[in-house]
N, C-alpha and C positions, 0 to 999 in steps of 0.2 A: 780424105781417106775413106774408103768404103766401110760401112758398118753393117755387120751381119745382124739381121733382125729375126724375130720369131715368126713361125708359120702357124697361124691359128685360123681355123675354119676356112681353109682352102686358099689363104692369101697371106702375103707378108704383112706384118703389122707396120703401122706408121711409127716413126721414132717417138717413143714415149719414155722409156726407161733412161734415166740420166746416168746411171752407172755403166761404165764401159770397161772392157779388158782388151789388152793387145793380143793379136794373133800373129805369131812369128813364124817365119820360115826357118826351121832349125838348121838347115844347111848353110844359110848365109848370115843368120843372126839378125836379119832385118825384120822390122814390123811391117806386115803386109796389109793388115786390115785391123778393124776392131769389132768386137762382138758386144751386143747389148746384154746386160745382166738383168734378168727378169726380177721385177718386184713381185711381192705376193699378189698384188692386184693383177699383174699380167698373167701369172700362173693360174689364178682363179678364172681369168677369161678363157684360157686354154681348156681348163677342166670343164667349164660351162659349155664350151663348144663340143667337147667329147661327150658330155652328158646329154646334150640336146640331140646329137646325132645317133646316140646309141639305140633308141627304140626302132628307128627306121632300118638301121644296118642289121640289128638283131633279127628283124623280120624279113630281110632280103633273102631271097631263095638261095640255097646252096649252089644252084647252077649259076646264078648271076655272080655270086661271090667268087667262084672258081674262075669264071671268065675274066674277071678283073685281075685275079692273081696271075693267070696265065699271061695276060697282056703285060703286067708289071714285069714278069719274068723275061719276056721277049725284049722289052725295052731295056731292061738292065743288061741283058746279055749283049745287046747291040752296042751299048754305050759304056761298057766297062772301062775303056781307056780314059774317058772323061773323068770318071769317078776316081780311078787310080791316080791320075795326075793331081787331083785335089788332095787326096790322102798324102801323097809324097810331099806336096808343097807345104802342108800344115803339120803333119806328123814327122816326116823325115825318112820313113822307111823307103827302101829302094823300090823302083817301079814294078819289078817282077813280083816282089813280095806283096805290094798293094793289090796287084791283079789277083794273086792267090787268095788274099783275104776276101775279095769280092766273090770269087768263085765258091769259097767255102760257105759264105753267107747265102749265096744263090741256091745252094743245096737245100737250105731250110725252106726257101721259097718254093722249090720244087716239091719238097715233102708236103708243104701246106696245100699244094694243089690237089692232093689226095684227101682233103679234109672230109668229103662226104662219106667215105668209107670209115674214117677214123671217128666220126660222130654217130655212127650207127648205134642204136640202142638195142635192147632185147625185148622179146615178146613171148609171153606164156599164155596160151589159150586154156580156159577152163581150169585155172589154178585152184579155184574152189568151184562149187556148183554154179554154173552160169556166170562166173566171175573171171575176167581176164586181167592180166597185169603186164604193163610194159614200162620200160625205162627210157629216159631221155638224158642227153647231156646238153646243157644250155650255157650260153656265155655268162660270165660273171659281171661284166660291166666295164666302165672306163678303167684302163690299165696304165700304170706309170712304168716307164722304162728308163732307168738311170744308167748310162753307159760310160765306159772309161775312154781315155785318150788313145790307148794303144791299138784298138781296133775300132775306128770310128764308123765303119760300115758293117763289119761282120758281127760284132757283138749285138748291136740293135737288131740285126737280122736273125739272131738266135731266137728272138722273142716276137717281134711284131708280125711276121708272116703268119705264125700260128694263132696269135691273138686275134688278128683281123679275120683270118679264115674262119675262126670259130664264132665270129659275130660280135667281137668286142671292139671298142674304140680305144685309141691310144694317145698318150701324151709322152713324147720322148724328150728327155733332158740329156743331151750329149755333153761331153767334156767341153768346157769353154776354151781349151787349148787348140782343138781342131773341130770347129763347129760346122763347117760348110758341108761336109758329107751328108749330114742329117737333112739339111735344107734341100740338097740336090735330090735326095730320095723322096722327100715330100713332094717336090714338083713332079717327079716321075710317077708317083701314085696318082696325082691329079690327072696327068696325061693318060694314065691307064684307065681312068673312069671311076676312081674311088670317090664316093660322095664327100663333100666338104664336111669337116669336123671329125671324120673317122681317124685321120692321122694328123697329129699336131706336134709341133716342135717348140720347146721353150729353152732358151739358153740361160745359163746362170750359175750361181754358186750355192752356198749353203742355204741362203734364203729361199731359193727356188726348190731345192731338195726338201727342206723342212715343210714347205707349203704342200708339196705333193704327199709327203708321208702322213700329214695330219688332215688332209682334205677329206671330208666325209663322203664325197662322191667318187673318190678313187677307191676301187675295190681290190686291186692287186698291185704289187710292186715287184719289179724284176730289177736286180742290181748286180753289177760286176765292178769290183774294185779291190782295195786293200782290205785286209781282215778287220782292222779297227773300225773302218767305216761300214763294212758289211755287218758287223755286230750292232753298230748304232742303227743302221737302217732296219735291221730285223727287229730290234727292241722297240724302236719308235713306231714302226708301221704295224707290228702285231698288237701293240698296246692300243692302237687306234682301230683294231678290229679287221685288219686287212690280211689277206694271204700274201706270203712273201717268199721269194726265192732270192737269196743274197749270196752271191758267189764271191769268196774272199781270196786271200793271197795263197802263195805256194812256195815250196822249196823242193823242187822236183829232182829226184835221185835217178841215176842210171848206173846199174850194176854191170860190170863186165867180168864174166867168169873166165878162168884160165883157158878154157877150151874154145872161146869165142874167136871169130875172125877179127883180128885186131885192126886190119885195114878198114873193114866195114864199121867197126866200133869207133875208130878215130874219125872217119868221115861223119858219122852220125853225131858224135860229140861236138864237132865244130859246127855242123849245121844247126843242131838243136840248142847249142849254147850261145851262138853269136848271131843267129838270124834275127832280123829286126832289132839289132843292137841289144839283144837280150830282153827287150821290153815285151815279153809274152808271159802270160800266166802259166803257159805250158813249156816254157824254156827249161832246158836242163842246166842247172846251176851247180849240182853236186854230182861228181862222177866217182863212184865207189869201185876202186880197182882191187880185185881179189888176187893176192899174190900167188905166183911170182911174176906176174906180167906187167906190173906198174911201170917199171923203167922203160920197157919197150913201148908201151901204150902212150905214156907221156911224151916220149920222143916223137912218135907219129903224130900226135895231136899238135905238138909245137911246130913241127915241120909244115903242117897244113895251115895252121893259124898264121904263120908268118907270110903266107902267100895271099892273104885276104886284102882286097883293095877297099879302103875306107874313103868315102867322099859323098858328094851330092848324089842323091838317089836318082837324078835324071841323067847322070853321066856314066851309067854302066858300072857303078861300084858294087861290091859285094855287100857292104854294110854301110848304112847311113849314120846320121848323127843321133844323139839322144834328143828328147823332145824339148827340153828347156835347159838354159844355162844352169839353173839351180839344181836340176836333176843330174846334169853332167858333173857338177861339183860334188854332189852327194855321193855319186858312184866312185869318183876319184878318191874321195875320203875313205871309202871302204878299201880301196887298193892300198892306200897308205897304212890303214889299220892292219890289213893282212900282213903286209911286209914287216910292220913293227912287231906283230905278234909272233913272228918267226916262220911264217909260211914261205915256201920257196917260190920266188917270182920267176917263172920260166919265160913268160912273154909279158912285157909291161906295156899296157895300152896307153899310158900317159905320154909315150914317145911318138904318138901318131903324127903323120904328115898327110892330112886329108887332101883329096882332089876336090876342091871347092873354092868358091870366091867368098870373101868376107870373113866374118868371125863366127863361124858355125859352132854348134855345141857338140864337138866331136871328142870321142874317146875310143881308142883302139881296143881290139879284143885282148883280154888279159887272161893268162893261164897261171894258176897257182898249183903247186904240188905240196904234198905232205901237210895238208890242212887237217886240223884236229877239231873235234866237235865243240870245243869251247871258244873257238875264234868267231868274231862277229861276221866274218865273210861266210861262215857256215850257218850260224844261227839265224841271221837276218835275211829277209827277202830283199836282195839288192836291186833287182829289176834293171840290170844293165849287163854289158858284155863281159861278165866275169865268171869263169869256170874254175871250180875248185876240185882238186883230186884228193880223195881221202883213201888211204891205203888200209886194207884189212886183210886178215889171214884166212877167212873162210866165208862161205855163203851165209852161214848162220849169223856171223858177226855183221855182215852187210844187211841182212834182213832186219836184225834187231835195231840197227841204226835208223833205218827207214821208219819202222813201226814206232820208234820212240819220238820221232819228230812230230811237232804239233800240227804240221800241215799234212794234207793227204790228197792233193789235187791230181798229179800225174806221176808216173814212174815208168821205168823201162828196165829190161834185163837183156843183155846180149850174151848168147850162149848157143852152142850146137847140141846141147843136152836136153832132149824133150822132157825127161823126167824132172830136171831142175826147173825148167820153164813152167811145167804144170804145177809143181810145188809152189813156185813163186806166185803165180796168179791166184792160188788158193790162200796163201798165207799172208800176203802183203796187205796192209791196211790203208789202201789208197783207192780212190774212186775210178781212175782210168789207168790201165796197164798196157804197156807195149812190150811185145816179145820180138826182139830185133827190129823194133820200130821206136825211134827216139821221141817222137811227139805224137802220142796216141790220142789225137783228137777224133772222137767217133764221127761216123757218118750221121747225117741229119735224122735218120730213122732210129738211131740209138740216142740215149740221153747223154748230155755233157754235164759233169759235175763231180766234185771231189768229196772227200770225207773230212772229218775232224774240223779244224779251223779254216778249212777251205770252202765250207758251205754252211749256211745257216738257213734252215727251212727244210721242208720234207720233199721238195720237188727239184729235180735237175732241169736244165734247159733243154729245149726242143725234144724231138722224139715223142713217144706216147705220153711220157711224163709231162711234157709241155702242153699237150692237148688236155690232159686232166687238170693241169694248173689253171688254164684259162677257161675251163668249163666247170660246172657243178652238176651233180646228178639229181635227177628227179624221178620218182617212181609213181605211176598212175595205176590205180586199181579201179576197174570199170565193171558195172553190171547194167546191161540194157534189157535183158529178158525178164518178163514177169516180176515186177518188184515184189519184194517179200511182204507178206501180210501176217508175219508171225507174231505180231504184237510187241509189246515193250519187253526189252531184255537188256539189263544194265551190265551184264557180264562182258568180259573182253571177247571180241569177235573170234570165233573158231572156224577153221577151215573144215569143210565136209564135202 
């Protein structure tokens, strides 16, 4: 059976790590390969390669860096179907969704192609007599990127294009559940002309993560995953003196006001709740219906939900499997808990008959009605195809529900009232807001990130915040004309 190895210093490593993990096709339940789990020694080798490559890459001209980025972009664009097939085979999401993931990641590559403009400093002539001042932004050094299973291509691309464009080197630690996408992108970088050691990939579990968090040569850590792990990553890496952006979990709400187009809202709720089997940090999992429209809206959502085809992502299904059997069982447990707590089961995903061969990890879309805030299906991030409808009497009650939630990743409001929408975007305590847009993932030139327990650190992903995260400022004060002969003066320098 094939074993996925690490990519260090421009080549795949020879088998060395004795610990292996199975990689499974979630649609069939069959083990398709194994992945090597890096020891601390292997991670140290990757960091050493990134550290050795950093001075040369830092000093490579912006023109040359951008040429390589453009080449990577063109290669990626031409070969999207290859990468999409890899994602579907290891993660399970349907092929169209995998292609969409790659396209959204490619937007960050395209944003990073404009790095010369984004790295421009400032210049002040004659700030003091015969003294000039200018500012620089310089790379911070080797960067660690720890990415989750649900977006094996897009999430790493939130970070590494900007990091590399700014002159940093990178060590990516993808999820061991779907490791091949990261290796595929590593080979693409090499073909694009990226020097060896600038982009490295290590596969592994907690041992690999902890080694990266504590390694003295890693200068920054970018993480996406659950809130408890994000807190751990932030705590450990900042204690080790690193800058950190750790994106955590979510419980995304979608408010539907009585004046909204209910057909549009129902379409959006199904798309945002069940796309990628709900395994998205921006999935809508809590729909807040402001009365008196709940009965009609739930009926429309249920009608659409029952038309969804569940099956192998290569067979034209609307929704694929969950990533592992354990996760499928965990989500099914929440469905049982919701029913036991008294929520109305409108559509039960446990009755699914998927279009697939073998014993895949399938669970159909599930719709709950009359959910209350004390139920586990509301309080917990389920990360599966479970949509809960909460009924409220007013906009104010809906807003209070969202703002009281410990998560603040994404939210949406559906309405035809411009005043209500404007009030919502001002008052809601969430980092990304959609108005008649159910999944408000920003374009690459804006930042991606939540509030509250959905983000630990001061910087969001990509956009100008990403550029600032992967660079640090330096200010240079210069005097070339007629050096001062004013004698000794121990006072603090004064401008004149």
